[in-house]
N, C-alpha and C positions, 0 to 999 in steps of 0.2 A: 682583624677580620681576614678571613681566607677566601680567595676567589675560587669558585668551583668550575667556572667555564660554562656553566649551564645557563641558558637564556630562555625565559618564558614570556609570552605575551599575556596581557590582561584581556579577558574576553569582554563581550558587550554588557555583562552583568557586573563587571569589576572584579572578577575572580582571577586568581593565579593558582596554578597547580604546583604544589611542592613535589618535586620528583621523588619517586619511590626510594631511590638510593639514599637521598638525604633524610627522608622520613625514617628509613631503617637505621641509618647511622646515628641519628639523633633520638631514636626511640620515640618517635611521634606516631601515635596510634589514631585510628579513626575516632573522632569525637573529642580528642585532647584539646583543651583550651590553649590558645596561643596569645601572648601579650604582644602588642605592637608598639614599637618605639620609633621615633624619628629624630634626626639631628639636623643641625643647621646646614650641613653639606648636602642635604637632600636624600640621605640614606634612610631606608625603611628597614627596620630590624624586627624579625619575629623571634620571640623567645618563648619556650615552653613555659606555661604558667603552672605554678604549683600552689594550690590553696594551702597546703600544709606549710609551705615555706613562709606564708604570711604569719604563721604562729611561731616562728623560729625561736624568739626569746622565751615565749610562754612554754613552748614544747621543751626547751632546755631546762627550765625550772621544774616542769612537771616530771621529766625524766630524773632529775636530781632528787626530787622528793621521793619518787618511787624507790630509788637506789638507797636513800638514807633510811626510810621508814620500813621498807620490806626487804632490804638487803638483796635486791635484784640488780643484775647488770642489765640495763635497758637501753634500747635504741628506738627512736621514732623516725620513720621514713615516709617519703612520699612514694609514688609508684616507681621512682628511678633511683633516688639518692637518700643517703642518711642525712636527716635534718638535725637531729639532736641525739645525745647519748649521755649516759652516766655510768661510772664504774668501769669504763672500758678505755683502753689506750687510744689517745687522740690520733696517733699516726696510723692506726689500723681502721679507724671509723670516720674521722672528720670528713664530711662531704664526699664520701666514697660511693660509687654506684653499687646498688644492691645486686645480689647474685641472681642468676636466672632461676635457681631453685626457690629463693624467697619470692621472686616475682610470681612463680607458679602457685605458691601458697596464697599470695594475695588474691590471685584470680579465682580461687575457690570461694572466696568471700565467707569462709568459715574459720572457726578456731582451729589452729594447728597445735598439737602437743606431741613432742618427741617421746617415744617409748623405747626402752632398751632394745637393742637389736635393729632398730630402724637405721636407715642410712642418715648420716649426720648432714644437716643442711647448713652450709656456710652463709653468713649474713651478707658479706660483700663479694663483689665479683672478683676482686684481687686475691681473695683467699690467703692473705698473709697472716691471718690471725688463727690462734688455736681455739677461739670461741666458735660455738655453733648454736643454732636456734633451739631453744628449749620450748618456747611457747610463742605463738604469734597470732594476733587478732587483727584482721583487716579493718580499716576505718572506712565507713560508708557515710557519705554526705549527700542527702537528697537523692538517694538511689545510686550515686556514683562512687566507685572505688577511688579513694584519694590517697591511701597510704596504709600504714600499719604501726602497731605498737608491738615490740618484740622483746622477749627476755632471752638472754644468752647465758650459756654456761661453758666452762672450760672442759670439765670432765663430765661424767654422767650426772644427770640431775639427781637430786635427793630422792631416795626411795620412800621417804616419809610422805604417805598419802595425803595427810592433812596439809602439809606445806605445799605440795603440788597443787592441791585444790585451791589454796589461797593464791598461789602464783597465777593460776588460770583466771580466777575471778578478778584479781587486780588488773591483769592485762586486758581482759574483756571490758572492765569498767573504764580503764584509761582510754581505750580505743573508742568506746561509746561516747565518753565525755568530750574528747577532742573532736570527734566527728560532729557533735552537736555544736561545739564552739564555732566550727566553720560555717554552720548554717545561719548563724546570727550576724 
């Protein structure tokens, strides 16, 4: 753990304000759920809660199935981090923060489809990979944006219209299904 040197008092309602600098650094937004941990030494730890992270193993299997059956390179992310992926290099995607461009796509809450001539959207913030977003569908759970299912490509996506339509439907279906899994 790293000391910040910031001290806050608990108010009469038991609340503590998390300083803006820390919220910005840790990508904590208004309304984000925080998980609370305690230890024997009396420390209280707040950790950003990711409902998609709860599906980690399941999301990995789902991504692997999409990769094998549809030959798509897929990643599943929460609002900040790659949770699962298939068909992609581990070093480029395992637990990496998503790019600000992909965050913006999630915020639209609509299907994103890359078209030739568009600016290529990197999936991760580090941009060490040659892959870019081909199709992305945000996952919505009980009205809240929780993550996305994303297909990636190295080069231009196929120009075969039928294959592109299937890719879009598969990504939309996966996002809808995973979103519903989080509701139960």
